[in-house]
C-alpha positions in Angstrom: -9.9 3.3 -11.5 -8.2 1.8 -8.7 -9.1 -0.8 -6.1 -9.0 0.1 -2.7 -7.9 -2.1 0.3 -7.8 -1.7 3.9 -5.5 -3.3 5.8 -7.9 -3.9 8.9 -11.7 -3.5 9.5 -12.0 -1.4 11.8 -10.2 2.4 11.7 -7.1 4.5 13.0 -9.6 6.4 14.9 -11.2 3.5 16.3 -7.7 3.1 18.1 -7.1 0.3 16.0 -4.3 0.0 13.6 -1.1 1.8 14.5 1.8 2.1 13.3 4.1 0.0 15.0 6.0 1.9 17.4 10.1 2.8 16.3 11.0 3.3 12.3 8.0 3.6 10.4 8.6 2.2 6.8 7.1 5.1 4.3 8.6 2.6 0.9 9.1 -1.1 0.0 11.2 -1.0 -2.8 12.0 -5.0 -2.4 8.5 -6.0 -3.4 8.9 -4.9 -6.4 8.4 -8.5 -8.2 6.6 -10.3 -5.6 2.8 -11.7 -5.9 0.4 -8.7 -5.1 -1.0 -11.0 -1.8 2.8 -10.5 -0.2 2.7 -7.1 -0.8 -0.5 -6.8 1.0 0.2 -8.9 3.7 3.8 -7.1 4.1 2.6 -3.5 4.0 -0.5 -4.8 6.1 2.2 -6.1 9.1 4.3 -3.2 9.0 1.9 0.3 8.6 -1.9 -1.3 9.8 -2.5 2.1 9.9 -2.9 2.3 5.9 -5.1 1.4 3.4 -3.8 0.4 -0.1 -4.6 1.8 -3.4 -4.3 -1.6 -6.2 -3.5 0.1 -9.0 -2.5 -1.6 -13.0 1.1 -1.1 -14.0 0.0 0.6 -16.9 -2.6 3.0 -15.5 -1.8 6.9 -15.2 -2.5 8.5 -11.4 -3.0 12.2 -11.5 -1.1 14.2 -8.7 -2.7 14.8 -6.1 -3.1 15.8 -2.3 -0.3 13.8 -0.5 -2.6 11.3 1.9 0.3 10.0 5.2 -2.6 6.7 5.3 -2.1 5.4 1.2 -0.2 3.1 -0.3 0.1 2.6 -4.0 0.3 -0.4 -5.0 1.0 -1.4 -9.1 0.3 -4.3 -10.3 0.5 -6.9 -13.7 -1.5 -8.5 -15.3 0.1 -12.0 -13.4 -0.8 -9.9 -9.7 2.8 -8.7 -9.7 4.2 -6.3 -8.4 5.9 -3.5 -11.0 7.6 -0.2 -10.4 7.1 2.3 -8.7 7.4 0.6 -5.6 5.4 0.5 -3.3 5.2 4.2 -0.9 3.3 6.1 1.2 1.2 8.8 -0.2 
């Protein structure tokens, strides 16, 4: 069961937490191997409009509807980000 973490206390509907202008990142390949808290900070800084699902590295996630405001981050028992890399969807 994933843990959900929001990047801000307010929602996009409140007008808070919109993505930065310009190129909007949709994947973070360079975060694999980094501590989860670092990854969380980077993702929230670059995409404050998303929420993060924290999943165990061995956890299987069935395919489901795409969500443009969700980033799935897989972490191991040491709280390091493991493949697959965090992506929006």
